[in-house]
C-alpha positions as CSV (number, residue, x, y, z in Angstrom):
1,M,-23.2,27.3,-63.3
2,H,-23.0,25.9,-59.8
3,G,-20.3,27.7,-57.8
4,R,-20.5,31.0,-59.7
5,H,-21.8,34.3,-58.5
6,H,-25.0,35.2,-60.3
7,A,-25.8,38.8,-60.9
8,R,-29.3,39.8,-61.7
9,P,-30.2,39.2,-65.4
10,A,-28.5,41.8,-67.6
11,H,-31.6,42.6,-69.6
12,L,-33.3,44.0,-66.5
13,T,-31.0,47.0,-66.2
14,G,-31.7,50.3,-68.0
15,K,-35.0,51.7,-69.2
16,V,-38.1,50.0,-70.7
17,D,-38.3,49.8,-74.5
18,S,-40.0,52.8,-76.0
19,Q,-42.2,50.6,-78.3
20,L,-43.5,48.7,-75.3
21,I,-44.3,52.0,-73.5
22,A,-46.1,53.2,-76.6
23,R,-48.3,50.0,-76.7
24,Q,-49.1,50.3,-73.0
25,V,-50.1,53.9,-73.4
26,A,-52.1,53.2,-76.5
27,A,-54.1,50.5,-74.6
28,A,-54.7,52.8,-71.7
29,L,-55.9,55.6,-73.9
30,A,-58.1,53.3,-75.9
31,E,-60.0,52.1,-72.8
32,D,-60.4,55.6,-71.5
33,L,-61.3,57.4,-74.8
34,G,-63.6,54.9,-76.4
35,A,-65.4,56.8,-79.1
36,G,-64.0,60.1,-77.9
37,D,-63.7,62.5,-75.0
38,V,-67.2,64.0,-74.8
39,T,-66.2,66.3,-71.9
40,A,-63.1,67.8,-73.4
41,A,-65.2,68.6,-76.5
42,L,-66.9,71.3,-74.4
43,V,-63.6,73.3,-74.6
44,P,-63.0,75.4,-77.8
45,P,-60.6,73.4,-80.0
46,Q,-58.0,76.2,-80.2
47,Q,-58.1,77.0,-76.4
48,Q,-54.5,77.0,-75.0
49,V,-53.6,76.0,-71.5
50,R,-50.7,75.8,-69.1
51,A,-50.6,73.1,-66.5
52,Q,-48.4,71.4,-64.0
53,I,-48.3,68.1,-62.2
54,V,-47.6,68.4,-58.5
55,A,-46.7,65.8,-55.9
56,R,-49.0,66.1,-52.9
57,E,-46.9,63.8,-50.7
58,P,-43.2,62.7,-50.5
59,A,-42.4,59.9,-53.0
60,V,-39.8,58.4,-55.3
61,L,-40.7,59.5,-58.9
62,C,-41.2,57.0,-61.6
63,G,-43.1,56.9,-64.9
64,T,-42.0,60.1,-66.8
65,D,-41.6,58.2,-70.1
66,W,-45.2,57.0,-69.8
67,V,-46.5,60.5,-69.2
68,A,-44.5,61.9,-72.1
69,E,-45.8,59.2,-74.4
70,T,-49.4,59.8,-73.3
71,F,-49.3,63.4,-74.4
72,R,-47.2,62.6,-77.5
73,Q,-49.9,60.3,-78.8
74,L,-52.6,62.8,-78.1
75,D,-50.8,65.8,-79.5
76,P,-47.1,65.9,-80.3
77,A,-47.2,69.7,-80.1
78,I,-47.7,69.7,-76.4
79,R,-44.6,71.0,-74.6
80,L,-43.3,69.3,-71.5
81,E,-40.7,70.6,-69.1
82,W,-39.8,68.0,-66.4
83,L,-38.6,69.4,-63.1
84,A,-37.7,66.0,-61.7
85,A,-36.5,62.7,-63.1
86,D,-37.2,59.0,-62.5
87,G,-35.6,57.9,-59.3
88,D,-35.6,61.3,-57.7
89,K,-37.0,61.8,-54.2
90,V,-39.7,64.4,-54.3
91,R,-41.4,66.3,-51.5
92,A,-45.0,67.3,-50.9
93,D,-46.1,70.3,-53.0
94,Q,-43.2,69.9,-55.4
95,P,-43.9,70.6,-59.1
96,L,-42.9,67.7,-61.2
97,L,-43.9,68.7,-64.7
98,R,-45.0,71.8,-66.6
99,L,-47.1,71.4,-69.7
100,S,-48.4,73.8,-72.3
101,G,-50.5,73.4,-75.4
102,K,-54.0,72.9,-76.6
103,A,-56.4,72.3,-73.7
104,R,-58.4,69.4,-75.2
105,P,-55.6,66.9,-75.5
106,I,-54.1,67.9,-72.1
107,L,-57.5,67.4,-70.5
108,T,-58.0,64.1,-72.3
109,G,-54.6,62.8,-71.2
110,E,-54.7,64.0,-67.6
111,R,-56.1,60.8,-66.0
112,T,-54.1,58.3,-68.1
113,A,-50.8,60.2,-67.4
114,L,-51.5,60.5,-63.7
115,N,-52.5,56.8,-63.5
116,F,-49.1,55.7,-64.9
117,L,-47.2,58.2,-62.8
118,Q,-49.0,57.5,-59.5
119,T,-48.8,53.7,-59.9
120,L,-45.1,53.5,-60.9
121,S,-44.1,56.1,-58.3
122,A,-45.9,54.0,-55.7
123,T,-43.9,50.9,-56.7
124,A,-40.6,52.9,-56.6
125,T,-41.5,54.5,-53.3
126,A,-42.4,51.1,-51.7
127,A,-39.2,49.6,-53.0
128,H,-37.1,52.5,-51.6
129,R,-38.6,52.1,-48.2
130,Y,-37.4,48.5,-48.0
131,V,-34.0,49.4,-49.4
132,E,-33.6,52.1,-46.7
133,A,-34.7,49.7,-44.0
134,V,-31.8,47.3,-44.8
135,A,-29.2,49.9,-45.5
136,G,-25.7,48.9,-44.3
137,T,-26.5,45.2,-44.0
138,G,-25.2,44.1,-47.5
139,C,-28.6,42.5,-48.2
140,R,-30.4,43.4,-51.4
141,I,-34.2,43.8,-51.9
142,L,-35.7,41.9,-54.8
143,D,-39.1,42.2,-56.5
144,T,-41.2,39.3,-57.6
145,R,-43.6,38.3,-60.5
146,K,-46.6,39.6,-58.4
147,T,-47.1,42.5,-60.7
148,I,-50.1,44.3,-62.3
149,P,-50.9,42.3,-65.5
150,G,-49.6,44.0,-68.6
151,L,-47.3,46.3,-66.5
152,R,-44.6,43.7,-65.6
153,L,-41.7,45.5,-67.2
154,A,-42.9,48.9,-66.1
155,Q,-43.1,47.8,-62.4
156,K,-39.8,46.0,-62.7
157,Y,-38.3,49.3,-63.9
158,A,-40.0,51.1,-61.0
159,T,-38.5,48.8,-58.4
160,R,-35.1,49.6,-59.9
161,C,-35.9,53.3,-59.6
162,G,-36.5,52.7,-55.9
163,G,-33.1,51.1,-55.5
164,A,-34.2,47.5,-55.4
165,R,-33.1,44.7,-57.8
166,N,-35.2,42.5,-60.1
167,H,-35.8,38.9,-59.5
168,R,-36.6,36.8,-62.6
169,L,-38.6,38.6,-65.2
170,G,-40.9,35.7,-66.2
171,L,-41.0,31.9,-66.4
172,Y,-38.1,31.8,-69.0
173,D,-35.1,33.5,-67.5
174,M,-34.6,31.5,-64.3
175,V,-35.6,28.1,-63.1
176,L,-37.4,28.4,-59.8
177,V,-38.2,25.0,-58.3
178,K,-41.1,25.1,-55.8
179,E,-42.9,22.5,-53.7
180,N,-45.1,21.2,-56.5
181,H,-42.2,20.9,-58.9
182,I,-40.2,18.9,-56.3
183,V,-43.2,16.5,-55.7
184,A,-43.7,16.0,-59.5
185,A,-39.9,15.5,-60.1
186,G,-39.4,13.1,-57.2
187,S,-36.9,15.0,-55.1
188,I,-34.9,18.3,-54.9
189,G,-31.9,16.6,-56.4
190,I,-33.7,15.2,-59.4
191,A,-35.5,18.5,-60.0
192,I,-32.1,20.4,-60.1
193,Q,-30.6,17.7,-62.3
194,N,-33.5,18.0,-64.8
195,A,-33.2,21.8,-64.7
196,R,-29.5,21.6,-65.7
197,Q,-30.2,19.3,-68.5
198,N,-33.3,21.1,-69.8
199,S,-32.1,24.7,-69.4
200,P,-28.3,24.8,-69.5
201,G,-26.8,28.2,-68.7
202,I,-29.9,29.4,-66.8
203,P,-29.7,30.0,-63.0
204,V,-31.5,27.4,-60.9
205,E,-33.2,28.5,-57.7
206,V,-34.9,26.2,-55.2
207,E,-37.5,27.1,-52.6
208,V,-37.2,25.3,-49.3
209,E,-39.4,25.3,-46.3
210,N,-37.1,23.8,-43.6
211,L,-33.4,23.1,-43.0
212,E,-33.6,19.5,-44.2
213,E,-34.7,20.7,-47.6
214,F,-32.1,23.4,-47.4
215,D,-29.4,20.8,-47.0
216,Q,-30.7,18.9,-50.0
217,A,-30.7,22.0,-52.2
218,L,-27.2,22.9,-51.1
219,A,-25.9,19.4,-51.7
220,A,-27.6,19.3,-55.2
221,G,-25.8,22.5,-56.2
222,A,-28.6,25.1,-56.4
223,D,-27.4,28.5,-57.5
224,I,-29.9,30.3,-55.2
225,I,-31.8,28.9,-52.3
226,M,-35.0,30.6,-51.3
227,L,-35.7,30.3,-47.5
228,D,-39.5,30.5,-47.5
229,E,-41.1,31.4,-44.1
230,L,-38.1,30.1,-42.1
231,S,-37.5,31.5,-38.6
232,L,-34.7,33.9,-38.0
233,D,-32.8,31.2,-36.1
234,D,-33.2,28.8,-39.0
235,M,-32.0,31.5,-41.5
236,R,-28.9,32.1,-39.4
237,T,-28.3,28.4,-39.3
238,A,-28.6,28.2,-43.1
239,V,-26.2,31.1,-43.6
240,A,-23.7,29.4,-41.3
241,R,-24.0,26.1,-43.1
242,N,-23.6,27.7,-46.4
243,R,-20.5,29.5,-45.4
244,A,-19.0,26.5,-43.6
245,Q,-19.3,24.4,-46.7
246,G,-17.6,27.1,-48.8
247,S,-20.7,27.2,-51.1
248,K,-21.2,30.0,-53.5
249,A,-25.0,29.6,-53.4
250,K,-26.9,32.8,-52.7
251,L,-29.6,32.7,-50.1
252,E,-32.9,34.5,-50.5
253,A,-35.4,35.0,-47.7
254,S,-39.1,35.2,-48.7
255,G,-42.5,35.2,-47.1
256,S,-44.5,37.5,-44.9
257,V,-41.8,40.2,-44.9
258,T,-42.8,43.7,-43.6
259,L,-41.0,46.9,-43.0
260,A,-41.1,46.0,-39.3
261,T,-39.3,42.7,-39.9
262,V,-37.1,43.2,-43.0
263,R,-34.0,44.5,-41.2
264,D,-33.9,41.6,-38.7
265,I,-34.1,39.2,-41.7
266,A,-31.3,41.1,-43.5
267,L,-29.1,40.8,-40.3
268,T,-29.2,37.0,-40.5
269,G,-26.8,37.3,-43.4
270,V,-29.0,36.3,-46.3
271,D,-28.0,37.8,-49.6
272,Y,-31.5,38.8,-50.9
273,I,-35.0,39.4,-49.5
274,S,-37.8,39.1,-52.1
275,I,-41.0,41.1,-51.4
276,G,-44.1,40.8,-53.4
277,G,-45.7,43.7,-51.7
278,I,-43.6,46.3,-53.4
279,T,-45.5,45.6,-56.6
280,K,-48.9,44.3,-55.4
281,H,-49.5,46.0,-52.0
282,I,-49.1,49.5,-53.2
283,Q,-51.0,52.8,-52.6
284,A,-51.0,55.2,-55.4
285,V,-48.9,58.3,-54.8
286,D,-51.1,61.4,-54.4
287,L,-50.5,63.7,-57.4
288,S,-52.6,66.4,-59.0
289,M,-52.6,68.4,-62.2
290,R,-53.3,72.1,-61.9
291,F,-54.5,74.2,-64.8
292,D,-54.0,77.8,-65.8
293,F,-56.1,78.6,-68.9
294,A,-54.6,81.2,-71.2
C-alpha cells in the first residue's frame, strides 16, 4: 500500500448503526431508572405535557438519534418535532426539539436524552472550532481513540458532524507503530516490515519523535508518519523532505495542540493534525428542557 493516497476508513462515514444506538440508550436508561422512576410516579399516569429542548449557548448540534431513541424506548407514542439537525450550528435560546405526550415518560427520559445531546454536541462543537481554526490551509483535523468508554462510535460520529475526520476506529483498522512497538520489534524498519506481513492491506502509520526517526519511517515506506511533539521548524523540514523525495506518505502532527497553536501547525504543510481534546477535553453544551403541562 506504500505510495498510495489513503482516505479515512470508509466505514467511518455516515451515521451510527441504529442497533448500537438502541443498546447505548438502553444501558443509559437502565442505570438511571433502576427499579423505576419514583419521582415521575407523582404525576398522574394520563397527564399530558408539551415540552421543548432549547440551546442555551451557541453550539454544533449532535445526538438527535440518541434523543429520539430514548423517548422511543420509554413510550413510542411520544411525538417529536426536530427544529434542527445534526451538524447544524445553533444559537443561544434556539429551540431544538418539540415533544408532546404523556408526562411520565418525558420526565423520565429528560436527563438521559439531555446527557447524550449535550455530550455529543460538545464533541461536535469542539471539533468544529479546530476545523474553523485551520480553514484554508488544506490541513484536516482528526480525532483519536481518547473517547468516553462505550461511546466510541457516537463520538466519532460527533467529530464528523463538527467537520473533522476520523482517525482509526480501534486497534484493528490501522497499524499505528509507537515507541514501545519499535523497541520491541528492534527498529522502525522491522516494525513496518512485520506490519506489512501480518496485516496486508491495512494502512501503516508510524509515530516519530525526531527527524532521524522520521527519515527511517520515510525510508521504510510508512503510509502515514505521525510527528509527535516536533517543533514547527522540524515539521517544516519533514514536509520539505517528504516532498523532495516524491513520497506519497501523509504527515500527521500530534501532541499538545491547542486552538492557539493549531493554525501555525497547519501552516507547516502537514496533511493532518490529530487532537485528543475534541473527545476527552469537552465541556457539555448547556441545554434545557422546558415544560408546558396541558
